[in-house]
Steps between C-alpha positions, in 0.01 A plus 500: 500500500611563857834552672458148644509347151810704414674380817416136423630520143820677610557255787524776760291635784233768464713740705788462252269588209374801693856618568585461131196705393576783743879496465664246260840578650402325822502153339782315326541530123412134443184528715404824328525331160278211614239735643504722189448193279214380720333842491528508122364146464206567731424843364495626857472876562548641851200688633540878497215562742547398863166513681641369826565737783861614517715420799677801648820307566570430134561738210185588305467299180459689176186425305630618162177698455468875452148646503390781270214662688258733325284709728166649398316485169770352277483123546759256355238390245452857384874562481545250218256697282662839569799670340831513690421236766615199291836674458518572874428138595737356240781717635435366849484137394819523296706604802327250726558215255870584490499459880303174499189668636141548387240775494151457644221752443266608779230763532368698795166637383261753648354244742810527718575128481870434552641224274620197696824488300622816680677300767867416552404133500388527139710771336836670533385852418244712320497760223204733536309699239232741612383817327294652780562563868130433560527137393717368784373414846689543824492121546661435162758772561592327827536160329730648235729627774566138602647416156786629285309728262556736208241738354519524121355649181383857577281690750462290810316462827812504714446857606730455798788385276565202723613279211735499202357643177587428136289723275499634146513879489172596337551869583770527230297343217296804391799733494701250300221476240479879475875529441471235229237711320716811537812326367299384197381857433129442555293813565159338550467172686239294678493273806270200460350358818279190506424511874444825690487313834844341466742682739809434286327619180373813674848587625651442156238727346542785749879503478502463119263794443685721749844425355379548140370844599840586652669393176269710285304206360124511460369186668153367571366179653248266343322273745274201445131583535423157645510398868805315628332156499435504124713288266831615356338489155230746609755742644715484187198559276406809702855635484545437126175681420616805693837492326348499153285799595816702565565490122875440534558816702782327685819317404590311818303277734598358839295198611433414864598135432606272215179296494303821443747604229450171315121516528479858373756424229282219366182710521660788309636272231155350453360852453761583237687745722859555384654368820853510355483880491469506878795472740363269770664427834382220727558420864594185698715352219264202494626280218179295475329814361760714324636206299179512294555858383706567188728680495564428864437820699711617791363442849596627843644203682394511866726195548235294669688172453794653687263607778406134540860380486632755747208450738598135533870581529429744780272252676766229489743748657241579764452129576874446545560827689185593697668799665567689176360856505186560295569637154313635199597447139332718237578360157509779238322454165672520164386509139534181299533586132482136398877462467687365800808710564808371676481780754146394589612145569778619730300765684558473872242556771762533771461796728124522461414346835407755763471447872 
């Protein structure tokens, strides 16, 4: 159905319907009721995308679209099969839905092609995720400067710090895991890493081993013997075999991620390993994995859903106030023991933004 049909059913002109859609307060209450009834009857939905060229003399129309742009090797299709990203995207969409807006995914791959959607005619702003400074071209960097933009997640390609950043603080994860092992009186522990090419996993490993040494804890790392492109099942099989060869010479284990923890947990159970005798600690607080482990183990919550939520909130501020100074928000991790505490619910992130 078109706006013409709505106007005919409401007995008003097309311009009146347009004014109602853009600002209901500009038409009388009786006319507004007639138009609303006609819209409902016709099932009409105003278009969010405006492909026509904007006229400089009028205020720019909002599209209601925010783009989540991934740069480099992680495509939107791949994101939905990876840990953490579904939580990141759901956090974004929740805030956008509350503001009557929608999220659109786009990808700038290694070919250098710039997605058409990165244009003020088609979107109101962009949230960018890139894990390598090598994966962004000068042309794409220039296009992003024409839009309200926020960099999110973790390490990024915005080496010049020209944009806002909302990131989880991966540098604190390893130390937090080491303190957990110390507080639980473990003397021999192991770090379990399924991917030795993953920058976040590598950082967690290095910091964990260093901090354990400082705390007087004997700590080693077990790494998958398979290349990165092998299946999760293959990595978990490799790791579980190495763990059983240690003959229980450890009491605590810190896993690089919750999906790896679940995979190794299942492998060890199948081999008859007494998994309940081991104090296991996961990372990411990814409910789709840790909910299958009983009793539910603790996991370091990197608060990825909040990264998504606050990225959108900051972008909406940036859209409304383009002259705001650039800021960086590093969201600190915390351990989720499986029981939601009142103080966790009320925890404030105020004061974390830095110019």
